[in-house]
MARFIBA-821432 format. One record per atom (N, C-alpha, C, CB): residue number from 1; x, y negated, z negated. Coordinates in steps of 0.05 Angstrom, whole numbers, plus 5000, padded with zeros to 4 digits. Each point is the difference from the previous one (the first is absolute). Glycine has a CB too. Layout:
N
> NUM|X|Y|Z
...
! end
This chain:
118
> 1|2985|5282|2784
> 1|4979|4974|4997
> 1|4982|5002|4974
> 1|4995|4997|5054
> 2|5007|4981|4929
> 2|4990|5004|4978
> 2|4964|4995|4999
> 2|5053|4989|4983
> 3|4935|5023|5002
> 3|4966|4989|4997
> 3|4991|4982|4986
> 3|4991|5034|5005
> 4|5010|4938|5004
> 4|4996|4981|4980
> 4|4974|4986|5001
> 4|5046|4997|5000
> 5|4936|5005|4978
> 5|4974|4990|4997
> 5|4996|4973|4983
> 5|4988|5049|5005
> 6|4992|4936|5003
> 6|5004|4971|4981
> 6|4963|4991|5004
> 6|5068|4977|5016
> 7|4932|5013|4959
> 7|4973|4976|5002
> 7|5004|4969|5008
> 7|4983|5027|4961
> 8|5042|4975|5036
> 8|5004|4973|5002
> 8|5011|4991|5033
> 8|5011|5001|4943
> 9|4983|4974|5066
> 9|4999|4999|5023
> 9|5034|4996|5010
> 9|4944|4983|4996
> 10|5063|5018|5031
> 10|5025|5002|5007
> 10|5009|4982|5018
> 10|4996|5041|4989
> 11|4983|4941|5011
> 11|5015|4968|5015
> 11|5016|4983|4991
> 11|4967|4997|5015
> 12|5051|4992|4993
> 12|5022|4979|4984
> 12|4991|4973|5003
> 12|5042|5027|5009
> 13|4965|4954|4972
> 13|4993|4975|5000
> 13|5024|4980|5016
> 13|4971|5013|4953
> 14|5020|4963|5045
> 14|5014|4989|5014
> 14|5032|5000|4991
> 14|4957|4975|5011
> 15|5053|5023|4969
> 15|5019|5002|4993
> 15|5018|5033|5002
> 15|4976|4956|4976
> 16|5007|5057|5035
> 16|5011|5024|4999
> 16|5008|5017|4983
> 16|5006|4982|5026
> 17|4977|5009|4957
> 17|4995|5030|4974
> 17|4969|5010|5000
> 17|5037|4977|4959
> 18|4966|5045|5031
> 18|4973|5017|5002
> 18|4986|4985|4985
> 18|5013|5045|5006
> 19|4957|4956|5011
> 19|4979|4989|4995
> 19|4989|5009|4972
> 19|4996|4995|5049
> 20|5009|5021|4942
> 20|4988|5006|4971
> 20|5022|5002|4979
> 20|4961|5027|5020
> 21|5059|4967|4986
> 21|5025|4998|4981
> 21|4990|4989|4974
> 21|5032|4991|5038
> 22|4975|5010|4936
> 22|4989|4989|4981
> 22|5028|4986|4982
> 22|4953|5037|5004
> 23|5041|4940|4981
> 23|5022|4985|4989
> 23|5011|5014|4981
> 23|4982|4961|5010
> 24|5039|5040|4980
> 24|5010|5012|4974
> 24|5021|5018|5012
> 24|4954|4998|4969
> 25|5067|4994|5024
> 25|5017|5029|4997
> 25|4999|5026|4994
> 25|5014|4972|4994
> 26|4998|5048|5017
> 26|4996|5019|4997
> 26|5037|5011|4982
> 26|4950|4999|5046
> 27|5038|5016|4937
> 27|5021|5015|4982
> 27|5008|5029|5003
> 27|4983|4970|4970
> 28|5034|5041|5037
> 28|5010|5033|4997
> 28|4994|5001|4975
> 28|5040|5009|5031
> 29|4953|5017|4961
> 29|4999|5013|4984
> 29|5001|5024|5001
> 29|4987|4970|4989
> 30|5013|5049|4988
> 30|5005|5032|5003
> 30|4988|5002|4974
> 30|5045|5014|5030
> 31|4920|4988|4973
> 31|4988|5012|4981
> 31|4975|5026|5006
> 31|5016|4951|4981
> 32|4977|5059|4996
> 32|4982|5022|5020
> 32|4975|4989|4994
> 32|5026|5046|4998
> 33|4955|4964|5018
> 33|4977|4990|5003
> 33|4981|5018|5005
> 33|5019|4964|5012
> 34|4952|5033|4967
> 34|4983|5014|5004
> 34|4978|4987|5009
> 34|5019|5026|4973
> 35|4966|4995|5047
> 35|4982|4983|5013
> 35|4971|5013|4991
> 35|5034|4987|5042
> 36|4943|5006|4950
> 36|4978|5017|4992
> 36|4981|4988|5009
> 36|5015|5018|4965
> 37|4960|4995|5050
> 37|4980|4988|5021
> 37|4982|4988|4983
> 37|5003|5032|5039
> 38|4989|4955|4964
> 38|4970|4981|4995
> 38|4984|5014|5006
> 38|5010|4960|5009
> 39|4979|5057|5006
> 39|4978|5009|5015
> 39|5009|5030|4995
> 39|4989|4958|5038
> 40|4994|5064|4945
> 40|5004|5024|4991
> 40|4996|5014|5037
> 40|4979|4995|4935
> 41|5036|5034|5050
> 41|4995|5019|5030
> 41|4973|5008|5006
> 41|5043|5022|4994
> 42|4949|5004|5022
> 42|4976|5003|5001
> 42|5000|5022|4977
> 42|4990|4983|5051
> 43|5022|5025|4931
> 43|5006|5017|4986
> 43|4999|4988|4967
> 43|5026|5024|5044
> 44|4973|4945|4957
> 44|4992|4987|4979
> 44|5030|4991|4988
> 44|4949|5027|4992
> 45|5074|4989|5022
> 45|5027|4989|4990
> 45|5009|4978|5001
> 45|5008|5031|5006
> 46|5009|4960|4993
> 46|5012|4973|5006
> 46|5029|4997|5012
> 46|4970|4990|4962
> 47|5030|5017|5062
> 47|5028|5001|5015
> 47|5027|4986|4988
> 47|4969|5001|5040
> 48|5059|5009|4955
> 48|5015|4991|4983
> 48|5023|5000|5014
> 48|4976|5012|4962
> 49|5036|4968|5051
> 49|5028|5019|5012
> 49|5035|4972|4987
> 49|4959|5030|5068
> 50|5059|4983|4934
> 50|5018|5002|4987
> 50|5015|4987|5026
> 50|4991|5040|4961
> 51|5030|4943|5033
> 51|5017|4993|5021
> 51|5021|4973|4982
> 51|4957|5017|5048
> 52|5052|4968|4970
> 52|5022|4985|4998
> 52|4996|4963|5010
> 52|5026|5055|5008
> 53|4973|4925|4981
> 53|5000|4976|5009
> 53|5029|4992|5007
> 53|4959|4992|4976
> 54|5028|4998|5051
> 54|5035|4991|5019
> 54|5001|4970|4991
> 54|5000|5031|5055
> 55|4989|4953|4953
> 55|4998|4974|4990
> 55|4972|4988|4990
> 55|5037|4998|5029
> 56|4960|4981|4963
> 56|4973|4987|4978
> 56|5008|4975|5006
> 56|4992|5030|4956
> 57|4986|4950|5049
> 57|4995|4975|5002
> 57|4973|4997|4973
> 57|5018|4996|5063
> 58|4978|4975|4944
> 58|4981|4996|4984
> 58|4965|5009|5008
> 58|5039|4962|4989
> 59|4968|5037|5037
> 59|4975|5012|5013
> 59|4995|5037|5015
> 59|5003|4942|5010
> 60|5025|5071|4985
> 60|4994|5025|5001
> 60|5025|5014|4992
> 60|4964|4994|5034
> 61|5038|5026|4974
> 61|5015|5022|4999
> 61|5003|5023|5028
> 61|4986|4989|4948
> 62|5045|5012|5061
> 62|4999|5021|5011
> 62|5009|5029|4994
> 62|4999|4965|5022
> 63|4987|5054|4983
> 63|5005|5033|4983
> 63|5006|5009|5026
> 63|4964|5011|4953
> 64|5051|5015|5035
> 64|5000|5028|5008
> 64|4984|5019|4992
> 64|5037|4991|5003
> 65|4955|5025|5010
> 65|4983|5022|4983
> 65|5001|5022|5025
> 65|4964|4967|4963
> 66|5030|5057|5016
> 66|5005|5023|5024
> 66|4972|5006|5013
> 66|5041|5026|4973
> 67|4940|4969|5013
> 67|4971|5004|5017
> 67|4990|4976|5016
> 67|4984|5029|4963
> 68|4990|4980|5048
> 68|5001|4980|5020
> 68|4978|4987|4982
> 68|5017|5021|5053
> 69|4976|4953|4961
> 69|4982|4982|4983
> 69|4979|4980|5025
> 69|5043|4998|4952
> 70|4943|4999|5044
> 70|4981|4991|5019
> 70|5000|4963|5004
> 70|4971|5050|4984
> 71|5028|4936|5035
> 71|4999|4972|5001
> 71|4972|4994|4981
> 71|5027|4994|5052
> 72|4975|4991|4936
> 72|4980|4982|4981
> 72|4989|5017|4976
> 72|4984|4972|5043
> 73|5036|5048|4944
> 73|4993|5010|4977
> 73|5004|4987|4987
> 73|5001|5031|5006
> 74|4989|4966|4965
> 74|5010|4990|4984
> 74|5004|5022|4967
> 74|4980|4953|5033
> 75|5044|5032|4956
> 75|5011|5014|4976
> 75|5004|4982|4984
> 75|5019|5035|5019
> 76|4991|4985|4952
> 76|5007|4978|4976
> 76|5029|5009|5003
> 76|4955|4994|4961
> 77|5058|4988|5042
> 77|5031|5001|5006
> 77|5021|4999|4965
> 77|4986|4966|5060
> 78|5026|5055|4940
> 78|5013|4997|4972
> 78|5036|4999|5011
> 78|4955|5033|4963
> 79|5055|4947|5025
> 79|5033|5008|5010
> 79|5012|4998|4979
> 79|5005|4984|5044
> 80|5013|5028|4952
> 80|5026|5005|4973
> 80|5026|4992|5006
> 80|4981|5042|4986
> 81|5038|4941|5009
> 81|5023|4999|5012
> 81|5015|5016|4991
> 81|4995|4963|5010
> 82|5018|5054|5010
> 82|5025|5021|4993
> 82|5017|4998|4980
> 82|5001|5004|5040
> 83|5007|4974|4954
> 83|5018|4996|4986
> 83|4987|4994|4965
> 83|5030|4984|5050
> 84|4943|5013|4953
> 84|4992|4995|4971
> 84|4982|5030|4986
> 84|4998|4939|5014
> 85|5014|5074|4977
> 85|4995|5018|4996
> 85|4968|5002|4983
> 85|5054|5005|5008
> 86|4952|4979|4973
> 86|4977|4996|4974
> 86|4979|4973|5011
> 86|5042|5015|4953
> 87|4967|4971|5068
> 87|4984|4987|5010
> 87|4967|5001|5012
> 87|5046|4995|4999
> 88|4933|4990|4985
> 88|4962|5010|5014
> 88|5005|4992|5031
> 88|4959|4981|4952
> 89|5028|5040|5056
> 89|4998|4985|5032
> 89|4986|4979|5008
> 89|5004|5037|5009
> 90|5003|4950|5016
> 90|4981|4973|5006
> 90|4978|5014|5013
> 90|5036|4960|5009
> 91|4940|5025|4995
> 91|4973|5016|5008
> 91|4986|4980|5019
> 91|4992|5028|4952
> 92|5009|4980|5075
> 92|4987|4982|5019
> 92|4978|5012|5007
> 92|5036|4981|5014
> 93|4946|5009|5005
> 93|4978|5009|5017
> 93|5012|4991|5031
> 93|4955|4993|4959
> 94|5042|5017|5056
> 94|5004|4997|5017
> 94|4990|5022|5026
> 94|5030|4972|4968
> 95|4970|5013|5064
> 95|4993|5028|5017
> 95|5023|4998|5027
> 95|4939|5000|4987
> 96|5055|5022|5026
> 96|5028|5003|5018
> 96|4995|4979|5030
> 96|5009|5061|4980
> 97|5007|4930|5020
> 97|4991|4983|5025
> 97|5017|5013|5021
> 97|4989|4953|4977
> 98|5036|5055|5029
> 98|5018|5016|5012
> 98|5000|5031|4992
> 98|5025|4957|5004
> 99|4985|5056|5022
> 99|5014|5027|4994
> 99|5015|5007|5019
> 99|4970|5014|4976
> 100|5049|4999|5017
> 100|5019|5001|5029
> 100|5010|5035|4987
> 100|5026|4932|5016
> 101|4963|5082|5001
> 101|5008|5032|4996
> 101|5024|5009|5006
> 101|4961|5008|5010
> 102|5051|5006|4973
> 102|5034|5006|5000
> 102|4992|5033|5001
> 102|5031|4954|4964
> 103|4989|5060|5045
> 103|4999|5027|4998
> 103|4992|5013|4972
> 103|5032|4995|5036
> 104|4980|4992|4950
> 104|4994|5012|4970
> 104|4989|4986|4982
> 104|5031|5023|5005
> 105|4947|4965|5008
> 105|4979|4980|4983
> 105|4992|4976|5016
> 105|5022|5012|4957
> 106|4978|4973|5025
> 106|4997|4970|5011
> 106|5007|4968|4980
> 106|4960|5032|5029
> 107|5047|4952|4999
> 107|5002|4974|4983
> 107|4980|4986|4996
> 107|5035|4996|5013
> 108|4954|4989|4968
> 108|4971|4982|4996
> 108|5009|4973|4985
> 108|4966|5046|4993
> 109|5017|4937|5020
> 109|5001|4974|4989
> 109|4972|4994|4992
> 109|5039|4985|5028
> 110|4964|5009|4944
> 110|4970|4997|4971
> 110|4990|4970|4999
> 110|5024|5037|4959
> 111|4965|4959|5053
> 111|5003|4966|4987
> 111|4977|4999|4976
> 111|5014|4972|5054
> 112|5003|5015|4924
> 112|4982|4995|4981
> 112|4975|4990|4996
> 112|5034|5000|4994
> 113|4944|5004|4996
> 113|4985|4977|4992
> 113|5000|4981|4988
> 113|4988|5022|5006
> 114|5001|4955|4998
> 114|5007|4974|4993
> 114|4989|5000|4975
> 114|5003|4979|5043
> 115|4970|5031|4949
> 115|4997|4999|4973
> 115|5009|5018|4982
> 115|4970|4982|5014
> 116|5047|5035|4991
> 116|5003|5030|4984
> 116|5016|5001|4970
> 116|5002|5021|5050
> 117|5007|4952|4950
> 117|5008|4989|4974
> 117|5028|5012|4989
> 117|4949|4994|4991
> 118|5065|5028|5037
> 118|5029|5007|4989
> 118|5017|4981|5004
> 118|4996|5042|5006
! end
């Protein structure tokens, strides 16, 4: 059994859709992603995580990471499409809203801040 934790509600609405499902289509991607913690670690350093974006929408991104992340943690998120070598990264600010632990890391849902300008 997989261990999945979430900040979102699990109730369904009258249409049978997940109550917290956002509007807008998700698009599969294959993009490198770097998450940089917005809060410094106790030693003053910023935590940096590397992984892959699996899909993205206007409201967030699903990522796969080798290291665990905590629900509610906030990050600056940089994504670079794997096919665009010289492309500048797309930067967003977001927070972890769900985490599914896997044997070799985690899959996590990141919600973009509405006012991040990304």
